[in-house]
Structure formats: structure tokens, C-alpha cells
VEXDREN-2710 file (C-alpha; in Angstrom, 1 decimal):
% VEXDREN-2710
k/r/px/py/pz
1/MET/362.9/270.2/260.7
2/ARG/360.0/269.8/263.5
3/ARG/357.4/271.4/260.8
4/ILE/358.7/269.0/257.9
5/LYS/358.3/266.0/260.5
6/LYS/354.8/266.8/261.6
7/THR/353.8/266.7/257.5
8/ASN/355.2/263.5/257.3
9/LYS/353.4/262.0/260.3
10/GLU/350.0/263.6/259.2
11/LYS/350.6/262.0/255.9
12/ASP/351.0/258.4/257.6
13/VAL/348.1/258.8/259.8
14/ALA/346.1/259.9/256.9
15/HIS/347.4/256.4/255.4
16/HIS/346.8/254.6/258.4
17/ASN/350.2/254.0/258.6
18/ILE/351.2/254.9/262.2
19/ARG/353.6/253.9/264.6
20/ILE/352.2/253.2/268.1
21/ALA/353.8/252.9/271.7
22/ILE/351.7/250.9/274.0
23/TYR/352.7/251.4/277.9
24/MET/351.6/249.0/280.5
25/ARG/352.6/249.1/284.3
26/LEU/351.7/246.9/287.3
27/SER/352.9/248.3/290.8
28/LYS/353.7/246.0/293.9
29/ILE/350.6/247.0/295.4
30/ASP/348.3/245.9/292.4
31/LYS/350.1/242.4/292.8
32/SER/349.7/242.4/296.4
33/VAL/345.5/242.8/296.2
34/GLN/345.6/240.3/293.0
35/ASP/344.3/242.9/290.9
36/GLU/343.9/241.1/287.7
37/SER/342.1/243.8/285.6
38/ASN/345.8/245.7/286.1
39/SER/347.9/242.8/284.9
40/ILE/350.2/243.5/282.0
41/SER/348.4/240.9/280.1
42/MET/345.1/242.4/280.8
43/GLN/346.0/245.7/279.6
44/ARG/347.9/244.6/276.6
45/ILE/344.6/242.4/275.6
46/LEU/342.6/245.8/276.3
47/ILE/345.3/248.2/274.4
48/ARG/345.3/245.7/271.4
49/LYS/341.3/245.3/271.1
50/TYR/341.1/249.2/271.1
51/LEU/343.9/249.5/268.4
52/SER/342.3/246.8/266.1
53/SER/338.9/248.7/266.4
54/HIS/340.3/252.2/266.0
55/PHE/343.4/252.0/263.5
56/VAL/344.4/250.0/260.1
57/ASN/348.1/248.9/259.2
58/TYR/349.9/250.3/262.2
59/GLN/352.9/249.1/264.2
60/ILE/353.5/248.4/267.8
61/ILE/356.3/249.0/270.1
62/GLU/355.6/247.9/273.8
63/TYR/357.0/249.3/276.8
64/GLN/356.0/248.1/280.3
65/ASP/357.1/248.6/284.0
66/ASP/356.2/245.6/286.0
67/GLY/356.4/246.0/289.9
68/PHE/356.8/249.7/290.1
69/SER/354.9/252.6/291.4
70/GLY/353.5/255.3/289.6
71/THR/354.3/258.2/292.0
72/ASP/357.3/259.3/289.6
73/PHE/358.9/258.7/286.3
74/ASN/361.9/256.7/287.6
75/ARG/360.9/253.6/285.9
76/PRO/363.1/251.9/283.4
77/GLY/360.0/251.3/280.9
78/VAL/358.5/254.6/280.9
79/GLN/362.4/256.3/280.8
80/LYS/362.8/254.1/277.7
81/LEU/359.4/255.2/276.1
82/LEU/360.2/259.1/276.8
83/GLU/363.9/258.5/275.4
84/ASP/362.3/256.9/272.1
85/ALA/359.9/260.0/272.0
86/LYS/362.8/262.4/271.8
87/ASN/364.1/260.3/269.1
88/ASP/361.1/260.1/266.8
89/LYS/360.5/256.4/267.3
90/PHE/356.9/256.6/267.3
91/ASP/354.0/258.9/266.5
92/CYS/351.1/258.0/269.5
93/VAL/351.3/256.8/272.9
94/VAL/348.3/254.4/274.2
95/VAL/347.7/253.6/277.9
96/LYS/344.8/251.6/279.6
97/ASP/344.5/254.9/282.0
98/PHE/346.1/257.7/283.3
99/SER/347.0/256.2/286.7
100/ARG/349.0/253.3/284.7
101/PHE/351.1/256.2/283.0
102/GLY/351.5/258.0/286.2
103/ARG/349.7/259.0/289.3
104/ASP/351.6/262.4/289.7
105/TYR/348.7/264.3/288.2
106/MET/350.8/267.4/287.7
107/GLU/353.7/265.7/286.1
108/VAL/351.3/263.5/283.8
109/GLY/349.5/267.3/282.7
110/SER/353.1/268.2/282.2
111/TYR/353.3/265.5/279.1
112/LEU/350.0/265.9/278.0
113/GLU/350.1/269.7/277.6
114/GLN/353.6/270.5/276.7
115/ILE/356.2/267.7/276.1
116/PHE/354.1/265.5/274.0
117/PRO/352.6/268.3/272.0
118/PHE/355.8/269.5/271.5
119/LEU/357.1/266.3/270.0
120/GLN/354.1/266.1/267.7
121/ILE/353.1/262.8/269.6
122/ARG/349.4/261.9/270.1
123/PHE/348.1/260.5/273.2
124/ILE/345.4/258.0/274.2
125/SER/343.9/257.2/277.5
126/ILE/341.3/254.3/276.8
127/ASN/339.2/254.1/280.3
128/ASP/339.4/258.2/280.3
129/ASN/338.3/258.5/276.8
130/TYR/340.9/260.9/276.3
131/ASP/342.6/261.2/272.7
132/SER/344.7/264.6/272.3
133/ALA/343.8/264.4/268.7
134/SER/340.4/265.5/269.5
135/TYR/341.3/267.6/272.5
136/GLN/340.0/271.1/272.5
137/GLY/341.3/274.0/274.3
138/ASN/344.3/274.3/277.0
139/ILE/343.7/272.8/280.4
140/ALA/340.0/272.3/280.4
141/ASP/339.7/268.6/280.2
142/LEU/342.7/268.0/282.7
143/ASP/340.7/270.4/285.0
144/VAL/338.4/267.6/284.9
145/ASN/340.5/264.8/286.2
146/PHE/341.8/267.3/289.0
147/LYS/338.5/267.6/290.5
148/ASN/337.9/264.0/289.7
149/LEU/340.9/263.4/291.9
150/LEU/339.5/265.7/294.8
151/TYR/336.2/264.0/294.8
152/ASP/338.0/260.6/295.0
153/LEU/339.8/262.0/298.0
154/TYR/336.7/263.3/299.7
155/SER/334.7/260.0/298.9
156/LYS/337.4/257.9/300.4
157/ASP/337.3/260.1/303.6
158/LEU/333.5/260.0/303.6
159/SER/333.7/255.9/303.0
160/GLN/335.8/255.4/305.9
161/LYS/333.5/257.6/308.5
162/VAL/330.5/255.8/307.2
163/LYS/332.2/252.1/307.3
164/THR/333.3/253.1/310.9
165/SER/329.7/254.3/311.7
166/LEU/328.2/250.8/310.6
167/GLN/331.0/248.5/312.2
168/ILE/330.2/249.8/315.5
169/ARG/326.4/249.4/315.1
170/LYS/327.0/245.5/314.0
171/GLU/329.4/244.9/316.9
172/SER/327.0/246.6/319.4
173/GLY/324.5/243.7/318.2
174/LYS/322.2/245.7/316.0
175/TYR/320.6/244.6/312.8
176/ILE/321.3/247.0/310.1
177/SER/320.6/245.5/306.9
178/ALA/317.5/246.8/304.9
179/ASN/315.5/243.8/304.9
180/ALA/315.0/241.2/307.5
181/PRO/315.7/237.8/306.1
182/PHE/312.8/235.2/305.1
183/GLY/311.3/233.8/308.6
184/TYR/312.0/237.1/310.4
185/GLU/310.6/240.6/310.7
186/LYS/312.0/243.6/312.1
187/ALA/310.6/244.4/315.7
188/THR/307.6/247.3/315.8
189/ASP/309.4/248.8/318.7
190/ASP/313.2/248.4/317.5
191/ARG/314.0/248.3/313.8
192/HIS/317.4/246.8/314.5
193/THR/316.0/243.5/316.1
194/LEU/314.8/240.6/314.5
195/VAL/311.6/238.9/315.9
196/ILE/310.3/235.6/314.2
197/CYS/307.4/235.5/311.5
198/GLU/305.4/232.4/312.2
199/ASP/303.9/231.9/309.0
200/GLU/307.4/232.1/307.2
201/ALA/309.4/230.2/310.1
202/VAL/306.9/227.4/309.4
203/ILE/308.4/227.0/305.9
204/ILE/311.7/227.4/307.2
205/GLN/311.1/224.5/309.5
206/GLU/309.8/222.4/306.8
207/ILE/312.6/222.6/304.3
208/PHE/315.2/221.7/307.2
209/SER/313.3/218.8/307.8
210/LEU/313.4/217.7/304.4
211/ALA/317.0/218.0/304.3
212/LEU/317.4/216.1/307.3
213/GLN/315.4/213.3/305.8
214/GLY/317.9/213.2/302.9
215/PHE/316.0/215.2/300.4
216/THR/318.2/217.3/297.9
217/SER/317.8/221.1/297.3
218/PHE/316.5/220.3/293.9
219/GLN/313.8/217.7/295.2
220/ILE/312.9/220.1/298.2
221/ALA/312.3/222.6/295.7
222/LYS/310.0/220.3/293.3
223/LYS/307.8/219.4/296.2
224/MET/307.7/223.0/297.3
225/ASN/306.3/223.7/293.9
226/LEU/304.3/220.6/293.2
227/GLU/302.4/221.7/297.0
228/ASN/302.1/225.2/295.8
229/ILE/303.9/226.3/299.0
230/PRO/304.4/230.2/298.8
231/THR/307.9/231.5/298.0
232/PRO/310.0/234.2/299.9
233/MET/309.0/236.6/297.2
234/GLU/305.4/235.8/297.3
235/PHE/305.2/236.6/301.0
236/LYS/306.6/240.1/300.4
237/LEU/304.3/240.5/297.7
238/ARG/301.4/239.8/299.9
239/LYS/302.6/242.1/302.9
240/GLY/303.4/244.8/300.4
241/LYS/306.9/244.7/300.9
242/THR/307.7/244.6/297.1
243/PRO/306.1/245.8/293.9
244/ARG/307.9/242.9/291.8
245/LYS/305.8/241.0/289.5
246/PRO/306.3/237.2/288.6
247/LYS/307.1/236.6/284.7
248/GLY/304.3/234.2/284.6
249/ASP/301.3/233.6/287.1
250/LYS/303.4/233.2/290.2
251/PHE/307.0/233.0/291.8
252/TYR/308.6/229.4/292.2
253/TRP/311.0/227.7/294.3
254/SER/314.6/226.8/293.0
255/SER/317.1/224.8/294.3
256/GLY/319.4/228.0/294.6
257/VAL/316.9/229.4/297.1
258/ILE/316.8/226.3/298.8
259/CYS/320.3/226.2/299.5
260/SER/320.6/229.8/300.4
261/ILE/318.3/228.8/303.3
262/LEU/319.9/225.8/304.2
263/ARG/323.4/227.5/304.5
264/ASN/322.2/230.6/306.2
265/PRO/323.0/230.6/309.9
266/VAL/320.7/233.2/310.5
267/TYR/318.2/230.3/311.4
268/VAL/320.0/229.4/314.6
269/GLY/320.2/232.8/315.6
270/ASP/323.7/234.0/314.6
271/VAL/324.3/236.9/312.2
272/GLU/327.7/237.0/310.3
273/TYR/329.1/240.2/309.0
274/GLY/332.5/241.6/307.6
275/LYS/332.7/239.2/304.9
276/THR/333.6/241.4/302.1
277/GLU/336.0/244.3/301.9
278/ARG/335.9/247.2/299.4
279/GLU/339.3/247.5/297.6
280/HIS/338.5/250.9/296.9
281/VAL/336.0/253.8/296.6
282/GLY/333.7/252.9/293.9
283/GLY/335.7/249.3/293.4
284/ARG/334.5/246.2/293.8
285/ASN/333.8/243.9/296.9
286/ILE/336.3/241.2/297.5
287/LEU/335.0/238.0/299.7
288/LYS/337.5/237.7/302.7
289/ALA/338.4/234.5/304.0
290/ARG/335.8/232.5/306.2
291/ALA/338.3/232.4/309.1
292/GLU/338.1/236.5/308.8
293/TRP/334.4/236.7/309.1
294/LYS/332.8/237.9/312.1
295/VAL/329.9/236.1/314.1
296/ILE/327.6/237.3/316.8
297/LYS/325.9/234.1/318.2
298/ASN/322.6/234.1/319.8
299/HIS/321.8/237.5/318.3
300/HIS/318.3/236.7/318.1
301/ALA/315.6/233.8/318.8
302/PRO/316.3/230.7/316.5
303/VAL/314.1/229.0/314.1
304/ILE/316.1/225.9/313.9
305/SER/318.1/224.0/316.7
306/ARG/322.0/224.4/316.4
307/GLU/321.8/220.5/316.4
308/ASP/319.9/220.2/313.2
309/PHE/321.5/222.9/311.4
310/GLU/325.0/221.2/311.9
311/GLU/323.8/218.2/310.9
312/VAL/322.4/219.4/307.7
313/GLN/325.8/221.2/307.0
314/LYS/327.6/217.8/307.4
315/ASN/325.2/215.9/304.9
316/ARG/325.2/219.0/302.3
317/GLY/327.2/218.4/298.8
318/LYS/328.2/214.8/299.9
319/ASN/326.6/213.6/296.4
320/HIS/328.4/216.3/294.6
321/LYS/332.1/215.4/295.0
322/LYS/332.7/214.0/291.7
323/GLU/331.2/216.7/289.6
324/LYS/333.1/219.2/291.7
325/ARG/336.3/217.3/290.7
326/LYS/335.4/217.5/287.0
327/GLU/334.5/221.2/287.5
328/SER/337.6/222.0/288.7
329/ARG/339.3/220.8/285.6
330/HIS/340.4/223.8/283.6
331/PRO/338.5/223.7/279.8
332/LEU/341.7/224.6/277.8
333/ILE/343.3/221.5/279.3
334/GLY/343.8/218.7/276.5
335/LYS/343.2/221.3/273.6
336/ILE/346.1/223.3/273.9
337/VAL/349.6/221.9/272.7
338/CYS/353.1/223.3/272.6
339/GLY/354.1/224.9/269.1
340/CYS/357.7/223.0/269.6
341/CYS/357.2/219.6/270.9
342/LYS/353.3/219.3/270.2
343/HIS/352.7/218.1/273.5
344/ASN/350.0/218.9/275.5
345/LEU/350.6/222.3/278.1
346/GLN/349.8/221.5/281.8
347/ILE/348.6/224.1/284.1
348/LYS/350.6/225.3/287.2
349/GLU/348.3/226.6/289.8
350/GLY/349.0/229.6/292.2
351/VAL/348.3/233.3/292.5
352/ASN/348.7/233.8/288.9
353/PRO/348.4/230.4/287.1
354/TYR/349.8/229.9/283.9
355/PHE/350.2/227.1/281.5
356/THR/353.7/225.6/280.5
357/CYS/355.4/222.9/278.6
358/TYR/357.3/220.2/281.2
359/ASN/359.1/219.2/278.3
360/ARG/361.0/222.3/278.6
361/TYR/362.5/221.3/281.8
362/VAL/362.4/217.5/281.3
363/THR/364.2/217.3/277.6
364/LYS/365.8/221.2/278.1
365/GLN/364.2/222.1/274.6
366/LYS/364.4/226.0/275.2
367/GLU/362.0/226.8/272.1
368/CYS/359.2/225.0/274.2
369/VAL/356.5/227.2/276.1
370/SER/357.8/228.6/279.0
371/LYS/354.8/230.4/280.4
372/VAL/351.4/231.8/279.0
373/ASN/349.1/233.5/282.0
374/VAL/345.9/231.4/282.1
375/MET/343.4/234.6/282.4
376/PHE/345.4/235.9/279.3
377/LEU/345.1/233.1/276.9
378/GLU/341.4/232.6/278.0
379/GLN/340.8/236.4/276.8
380/VAL/342.6/235.6/273.6
381/VAL/340.6/232.5/272.8
382/LEU/337.5/234.7/273.9
383/PHE/338.3/237.2/271.7
384/GLN/339.2/235.2/268.7
385/MET/336.0/233.1/269.1
386/GLU/334.0/235.8/268.9
387/GLU/335.6/236.7/265.5
388/TYR/335.2/233.6/264.0
389/LEU/331.7/233.0/265.0
390/GLU/330.9/236.2/263.4
391/GLN/332.8/235.7/260.1
392/GLN/331.1/232.2/259.9
393/ASN/327.7/233.8/260.6
394/LEU/326.9/231.4/263.2
395/ILE/324.6/231.8/265.8
396/ILE/326.3/232.4/269.4
397/GLY/323.3/232.5/271.6
398/ILE/319.9/231.1/271.8
399/ASP/317.0/233.0/271.3
400/ASN/315.8/234.1/275.0
401/ARG/311.9/233.8/273.5
402/TYR/312.7/230.2/273.0
403/GLN/313.5/230.0/276.8
404/ASP/310.9/232.3/277.8
405/ASP/308.4/230.2/275.8
406/LEU/309.8/226.8/277.5
407/GLN/309.3/228.7/280.8
408/ALA/305.6/229.5/279.9
409/GLU/305.0/225.8/279.2
410/GLN/306.4/224.8/282.3
411/ASP/304.5/227.3/284.1
412/LYS/301.1/225.9/282.4
413/ILE/302.0/222.5/283.4
414/LEU/302.3/223.3/287.2
415/GLN/298.9/224.8/286.8
416/ASP/297.4/221.9/285.0
417/ILE/298.9/219.6/288.1
418/GLY/297.6/221.9/290.5
419/GLN/294.2/221.4/289.0
420/ALA/294.5/217.8/288.7
421/GLU/295.4/217.3/292.1
422/ARG/292.7/219.0/293.2
423/GLU/290.2/217.2/291.3
424/TYR/291.9/213.9/292.4
425/ASN/291.1/215.0/296.0
426/ARG/287.7/215.6/295.5
427/LEU/287.1/212.2/293.9
428/LYS/289.1/210.9/296.7
429/GLN/286.8/212.9/299.6
430/GLU/283.6/211.5/297.3
431/HIS/284.9/208.0/297.4
432/TYR/285.5/208.0/301.1
433/GLU/282.1/209.7/302.0
434/SER/280.0/207.4/299.7
435/TYR/281.8/204.4/301.6
436/GLN/281.3/205.8/305.0
437/LEU/277.5/206.3/304.0
438/TYR/277.0/202.7/302.5
439/SER/278.7/201.1/305.5
440/LEU/276.4/202.8/307.8
441/GLY/273.2/201.9/305.9
442/LYS/272.6/205.4/304.8
443/GLN/272.3/204.4/301.3
444/THR/271.8/201.1/299.2
445/GLU/274.8/201.5/296.7
446/PHE/278.6/202.2/297.1
447/HIS/279.3/205.0/294.4
448/SER/283.2/204.0/294.2
449/ARG/285.5/206.7/292.5
450/HIS/288.4/204.2/292.2
451/ALA/288.4/203.9/288.4
452/GLU/288.5/208.0/288.3
453/MET/291.0/208.3/290.7
454/GLU/293.1/206.1/288.8
455/LYS/292.9/207.8/285.7
456/LYS/293.3/211.4/287.2
457/GLN/296.6/209.9/288.9
458/LYS/297.9/208.8/285.4
459/ILE/297.3/212.3/284.1
460/ILE/299.0/213.7/287.2
461/GLN/302.1/211.6/286.7
462/ALA/302.1/212.1/282.7
463/LEU/302.0/215.9/283.5
464/GLN/305.0/215.7/285.9
465/GLU/306.9/213.7/283.2
466/GLN/306.4/216.6/280.8
467/PHE/307.5/219.2/283.2
468/PHE/310.9/217.3/283.9
469/GLN/311.2/217.0/280.3
470/ILE/311.1/220.8/279.8
471/ASP/313.1/221.4/282.9
472/GLY/315.6/219.5/280.9
473/GLN/315.3/221.3/277.7
474/ILE/315.8/224.5/279.8
475/HIS/319.2/223.1/281.2
476/ARG/320.3/222.4/277.8
477/ALA/319.2/225.4/276.1
478/GLU/321.4/227.4/279.0
479/SER/324.3/225.2/278.3
480/GLN/324.3/226.3/274.6
481/LYS/324.6/229.6/275.2
482/PHE/328.0/230.9/273.5
483/ILE/327.7/234.5/273.7
484/VAL/331.1/236.3/274.1
485/ASP/331.2/239.2/276.2
486/ARG/333.4/240.7/278.9
487/ASN/331.8/238.5/281.7
488/ALA/332.2/235.2/279.4
489/LYS/333.9/232.2/280.4
490/LEU/335.3/229.3/278.5
491/THR/333.4/226.0/279.1
492/PHE/334.1/222.5/277.9
493/GLU/331.0/222.7/275.8
494/MET/332.4/225.6/273.7
495/MET/335.7/223.8/273.4
496/ASP/334.4/220.5/272.2
497/ARG/331.9/222.4/269.8
498/TYR/334.3/224.9/267.8
499/ILE/337.7/224.4/268.9
500/ASP/340.0/221.2/267.6
501/LYS/343.4/222.4/268.9
502/ILE/345.3/225.7/270.1
503/ILE/348.9/225.7/269.3
504/ILE/351.0/228.0/271.5
505/TYR/354.6/229.2/270.6
506/ASN/354.5/232.0/272.8
507/GLU/351.9/235.0/273.9
508/GLU/352.6/236.6/270.9
509/ASN/352.1/233.6/268.7
510/ILE/348.9/231.6/269.0
511/GLU/347.2/229.3/266.4
512/ILE/343.6/228.3/266.8
513/ARG/342.4/225.5/264.6
514/TRP/338.9/225.6/264.4
515/LYS/336.4/222.4/264.0
516/VAL/335.1/222.2/260.4
END
């Protein structure tokens, strides 16, 4: 009987009619560290996207365990999957990775090598690039996974030793970062000690002085560029500390660089550390709460007084409260409606934010949307937007060459401004010297340069206006980038340009109505 079933299965697969069981698991540990990448919703998106690109006319059966450890197989979802496997309910099992199916490598190996092959069930682990349909040999591939497990344990042990060593050195007051911050350099006799770099410190002091006068970070950057003040990268280049070359003729100040300087406590002599922690070896760094950061005060000589630094911190960001409130509003709000009552869905903030229809609770309509995970809906919209734009042959990005051309034009204008200012200063000097000689009786005529100076000043003003016009074009070009990738985020511009309305019945039934 098994041989007959195998033939039927092979026939089904050949005609792309395959029954697929997808299994998803989220443990309590995953929840406690807020690991959104392992959430049930994100696993579902990843698996379904994989299936859509590798299979045709398939049927899906879902199994999941929410809040169960993978150390054993005593889980209701996986037990149901195994029971249905024995009863020939599906032909293939797909998981995000082996760890979702189980963390006991011996037991997982038993299913992959013995049980599933006996039941003639194909097994696919997406992130591990494992597909039993193309699996050759007996235990060779699994042996690699065992080795990876041993390497992982070794890496964790080594990582902990290195981390402890660095922690001790930081707590003892040693500066252990590879590079000194702008305005400082490492002492020649002790590379773990910071000393003030005078030529750079003057620029730091000027930046703080302008901030205390009420200049914004953008205005400070603009002033520094127009006055041709060297950037931190230019200082590194001059001192042979970096091989990096600018895209144009030079590096330029930006508001981001100014902001990073203004909020850095290193300039009052303090060092902050312990800001992040790695979730696991090879994993991402997670920013800790500011209250958990560690600070060594008066670690080195200050460039800025503590009073001035604190005053700058008080004033920074006061003019941007309205913009911040606008940014906090989710771009899907106002676009998503309940498939039952057609009222707008509202967002419920929290550790795992979700959209819900309040009519479900006000009017007791059970058909109204109960809960749709925010991140899940974002990924669904982005995925469908990518497909829609490709079908419509719409350009979903702006040519980088266009932005490069704008930047090159802006750089050329800065050069012209510098040249015009030098000529203006030359005329001003000639005007002053001629007046001095005339007033002292050393020459019979006063050769005024006033008219030429006025013309040159108008030229400088016109060039500055061109500079800021191009700056506006660059910002608009940035806002028009709608390339959808794994790091893409929904924006108000994307929603307004392409989407008229999103009707939600549940997570499995979402209808997007596009703008014509």
C-alpha cells in the first residue's frame, strides 16, 4: 500500500498539486525578548512567500505552538502534525528553520532520517537551505548541523570570556574603542587614554557656541560648509587615519554629524558604555534602556563645560514636537477599514501592537475585526505592493544617477560660492586699501570697489538660493524612493500615492484597493 501511495504522491507533485503542512512555533523565551522575527505572524509570512515562489496549486494546512519550548515534542501543535502525518493528511512539511521544529538535534535527526522518509513526506527548512527532495547520502548534511551546534557552543563560551575581559577594562577607566572621537586623540604613551586634539577641539567649541546662540543643526552645518571648515573625515584624511575618499571634491558637514556631536557627553569628559547587549552570538545588538547605561564621569579632560553642554541638551529638539507627533501616527491609520462594519480600524499600542475594530466591543458585532498584528499587516501590504508595482510596470525607485547628479551640481555650487567669496574679499581689501591711501594723501583718487562688491554679493546670494533649491530636490527625491525590500517601511507617501483603501476581514482575508 505504501508503494502505491508513493506513486500517487509523485504524480501529484509532478502536477504541482501538493498538500503542504506548515509548522510555526513561538516559545516563552522568544516572547520575553520581544523577538519579532520569530513571531508566528512573521514565520507565516516567510513560509508563505517561499511557497509562492517554489510551488503552484498547493494546499496549506497550518500547525502552530504558541508559548511552547522546543526542547521536546510534547507540544499540541506538533503532536497534531505527527498524527496527521501518520494518517497521510499531507505530503510535505515546511518550517522556518530546524529550531522551530525542535531544538533536540537527536530527535529532529530521527524524524528527518527515519520517520518522515518512511512516511514518504518531504521536509523543507527554509533558513537552513534543507530540502529532503534534493538531499543526498545518509547523515552527511545533518553532521554539518551537529558541527554547527558545537561551534555555536564554543562561540558562546569565547564570546562570554571576551565580553567579561572588555567589561573589566572599561570599569577600570580604560578607553578601549578603536578610534578616538573627533576632538580627541589617544595619548602617545598610553593608547587607553584620551587627550584633547587642539585643532579639532576648536571646531567642537564653535559648534556648541552656535548651538547656544540658537542655531539649529541644519543651520550650523550650512554655515560650516559655506565657511569651508574641515569635517571630521577631512581631518582623518589629512592625518593619514583613513584611506576613504569623498564622492566629489571634498567631504561636507551634515545636520546628522552636528547632532551626534551636540549630544555626545564625551566632550564634557564623560564616557558611556554598556548601551547595548547582544541577544545571542551572531545575533543583533539590542539597545538597552538609558537608565541601564553605565557612565564614568570626568574620565578625561573636557572640551566643553558641563554647564554649556547641559544647556544645549535642554534646548535641542524644542522646535520639532509637532513633527514628532505626526511621525508617531501609523501610516496605515485612515486607510484600513473593517470588512464587517466598514469603520476605520484603530491601533492598540503595546509590546505587540495590533489593529482592532472597536465596534466589536461597542455594538457587540462578532464579525468585526478582533485583532490583526501591526507588523504582519505591514509585511502583507509591502509584499502585495511589490507585486502590484511589478505587474503595472511602475518605477518603484528613483535613479541613483539622478541623485548623484544633483549632489554633484550642489558640490559645484559650493565651489562657486567659495570662489565668489574669495573674489568679494579681494575687492573688499582693495576698496579698503585704496580708501586708506587716499585719506592719507598718498594717492590723488579713491578707486572704489563698491559697485563690483555689490554685484559679487548678488552672485553669492543667487548661488546660495540655487544650493538650497537643489537641497530641496534631493530631499524630495529621497521621499520618492519606494523600493520594497526586507528593510522597507511603510510611509505616508507610499500609502497616499498607491493605496485607496485596505479592507480587512481577518489575517487570512485582506483586500487592497489600489488607486487608479
